[in-house]
N, C-alpha and C positions, 0 to 999 in steps of 0.2 A: 695841398694834396687831396683834400676832401673833394675838390672840384672834379678830380678824375673819377671818383665813385659816382658822383652826381651825374656826370656826363654819361657814364656807362648805363645808369638807370634810365635816364631820359631817352637815350638812343636805343635801348633794349638789347643791343648786341655789341660786343667789343669791336667787331669788324667795321662797325659804322662810326666808331669814335676816332678822334684825332690820333696822330702818330705818337705824341707824348703820352696820352692816356693809355694807349695800347701797350707801350713799352713799360710804363710804371706798374700797371695792374698785372701784366704777364709776369714780370719779375717778382712781384709780391707773392703771387700764387705759386710760381715755380719753386722758389726757395722753401716755402713752407710745405709744399706738397712732397718734395724730396726729403725734407727733414722727417716728415711723418712716415714716409716709405721706409727710411732707415730705422726709424723708431719701432715700427711694427713688423719688420721683415722676419724676425725670429718666430713669428706666429704662423708663418706660411712655409711653403717648400722652397722659397727663395733663399739661396745661400748668400751670405753677406759679401763674400769676395766676388760673386757674380752679379751683384746688385747693379742694375742699369739705372742711369739717371733719366728720369722722365723729362722729355723736351718741354720747353715752356708752352708751346702751342697745345700739346696734348694735355698737359696739366690744366691749362686754362679751360680747354674743352670739357674735361671731366668735372671741373669745378662749376662751370657755368651750366652744364647739363643738370647737375644736382640742384643748383639754385632754382631751376625752373620746374622741378618736380613738385606737383601739388600734393596736398594732404599731409605735409610735414609742418612741424612747429605749430600745432593746434589748428590744422586745416588751412594754413597759409602757405603760400609758396615761400621757399627760403629767401628769395629776393625781396618779397614784400616784408617778411619777418625782419630781415636785416635792416631795412631802412625805417621800419616802424619802431625799432628799438631806440633810435636816435630821439624820437619824439618824447619818450618817457624817461630817458636817462639824463642825469645831471652831469655826466662826464662829457669831455670834449667829443664832438661828433666824429672826428677822425679816429679817435681811440675806440669808440663804440663800434664803428664800422669795421675796423681792422680786427678787433677781438672777435666779433661775430663771424666775420669771414674766415678767420682762422679755425673756428669750430667746424665750419662747413668743409674747409679744405681737409681737415682731419678725417671727417666722415668719408669724403670722396677718395682719399688715399687708402683708407681701410677697404672700401668697396673694390678699388682697383686691385689690391693685393689678393683679396679673397677670390676675385674673378680670374685673374691672370696666373696666380701661383698657389692654387689650392693644395693643402697638405694631404697627401694620399696615405691610405692604410694607417691612419692614426685617428685618435679621438679628438674632435674639435675642442679647442679651449672654451668655446661658447656652448658646448654641450651641457645640459642641465645635470647637476650633481644631485639635487633634490628640489622638491617644490614643483609648482605647476609651470606651464609653459610661459605664462605671463609674469610669474613672480618667483622664478627659481634662482638658486645660487649656482654659479658655474666654477669650473676649475680656475678660470682666469681671475675670479674674485679673490682667490687665495694666494696669488702669485705677487711677490714684491717686484717692483720695476725701478730701474735707475731713473733719477731725475734728469730731464733734459730741457732745453729752452722752450720747446713746444708745450711741454707739460706745465711749465711755469706760467705760460700765457693762458692756458686753459684754467689753471688754478685761480689766476687773477680774474678771469671772466666769471667763474663760479662765485667768487667773492662778491663781484658787482651784482650778479643776479640775486644772491642771497640778501644783500642790503636792499635791493629794490623790492623784493617780495616782503621783507620784514617791515619796511616803511609802510607799505600798503596794508598789510595784515594788522599791524599795530594800531592804525587809525580806527579799524573796525572792531577792536577788542573792547569788551565791557570792562568796567572797573573790577568786577568780580573775577574775571579771567586774568586781568593784570596782577591782581593780588595773589591769585592762585599760582601763577607762573613765578612770581617773585619768591613765594614761599617754597615752592618745589625746587627751584634752582638753588636756593640758599640752604636747602635741607631742613627747613622748618616744617614741623608736622602740620598738616592741614587741620588737625584736631586741636591745635594749640589755642589757648584763650586769645592770644594776640590776633590770630587769623579770624577766628569766629567773631571777635569784637569788631574788627574792621569791616568784615563782610556782612555781619548780621545774620548769618545763616549757619546751619549745622554742617559738620564735616562732610556728610554724604553729598550735600548740595554743592559744596565747594569742590569736592573731588570730581563730581559729575561735570561741573563747569570746566575743569581743567582737562579732563579726558575728551570732552566734546571739542574744545578748542584745538587741542593737538591733532585730533582726527581731521577737523575741518581744514587746518593749515596744511597738513600733509596731503590731503586729497586735492586741495587747490593747486599745490605745486605739481603733484603727479599728473593732474589733468592738463596742466600747461605744457608738459613735455612728454607727449604720448610716445615719441620715438626714441626717447632716451632709455638707457638700460636701468635695471633695478638699482644697481650699485650707484650710478650717477645720481638718480633721483633721491635715494636715501642720503647720499652725501650732501646734496643741496638742501634737503630738509633739515639735516643736522646743522649746517652752516646758518640757515635761516633762523632756526630756533635760537642759536647763539646770538645772532643780531637782535632778535626780539627781546631776549633777556637783557641785553644792554640798554635797549630802548625803554623797557619796563623799569629798569633800575634808575635811569635818568629821570623818568616821569615821577617815580615814587619819591625821589630825592627833592623834586621841585614842589611836591604837594605838601603844604604845611599841615593839613589835617591828618596826614599819615606819618607825621614825624616820629611818633613813638614806635609804630610798626617798622618804619625805616631803620631805626636804631637796632631793632631786634634782628632783622634780616641781615643788616650790615655786620652785626656781631657774628653771624654764621658764615661770613665770608663772601657775600654777594658783592662782587666788584667788577 
C-alpha cells in the first residue's frame, strides 16, 4: 500500500494516478475526514442529526489542497513534510505516511467546519481567555472530550514525534545537563553532595545548566511546529521530556563511573 502514496507523490495529483491508487487513497481520506467532522461538529453550528457525509472526492480535494499550502510545518509544504518524515523515522514507511496524513486530514476537516458551519452569536472556543495572541489559553483548553479512534491515532503520532525529538536532543546533551535532568526528575536536590561531586560544580551552575537545557529543548520543539496550538506544543514538550528522562536513566545506569550517583537517584524513584 506504500506504493499508492509514492505514486501520488511522483505524479503530483491523484487524478494522474492509476485507478487502484485513486480508490485506495480516496477511501483512506474519506473515512478519516468524516470521522473528524463528526468529532468536531459540536464546536460549530452544525447539528449532529443534520450532519452531512462529505463525499470522497470533496474530502480528497480539501486534503490535497491543504497538502499543497506552503509555509506549514516549518516552511515546508505539507506534502514535502509528509514524505520527509519517512527519511528520519525508524517506524514502517506506511505507518509514518498514514499517521502524518491523518494529522493533515484532521486540520482540513476543522477548516471545513469553521468555514461551512460557523457558530453565530456565540463566543468561539478558540477565543483567548488570557494571555497574548500567540501564547494564550482558550476555553477549548479547559474542556474534556471523549476518546475516539481518531484521537488515539493522533496520540500515537505525538508519541512517535516525542521519541524522535528526545533521541535527537539527548545526543546533544552535555553530561552536566544529563546529571541535572536525572536529579530533577528523581527529586534529588541539585545542592546535594552527590550531585555536586559528580558534576564538580556549585548548585547555581548546575541549576543554570538545567534551566538552559529545558528552555533550549522547548524552543526547539516549538520552532519545529509553528502552526500547532499552544496546548499541542506544550503537550509534545512534556512527552518529549518524559522520553528524555528515560534515555538519561538508561545512560546513567550504563555508566560505571556514576554508579554511586545512580543508586542515589534510583532510591528516589527514578525508573
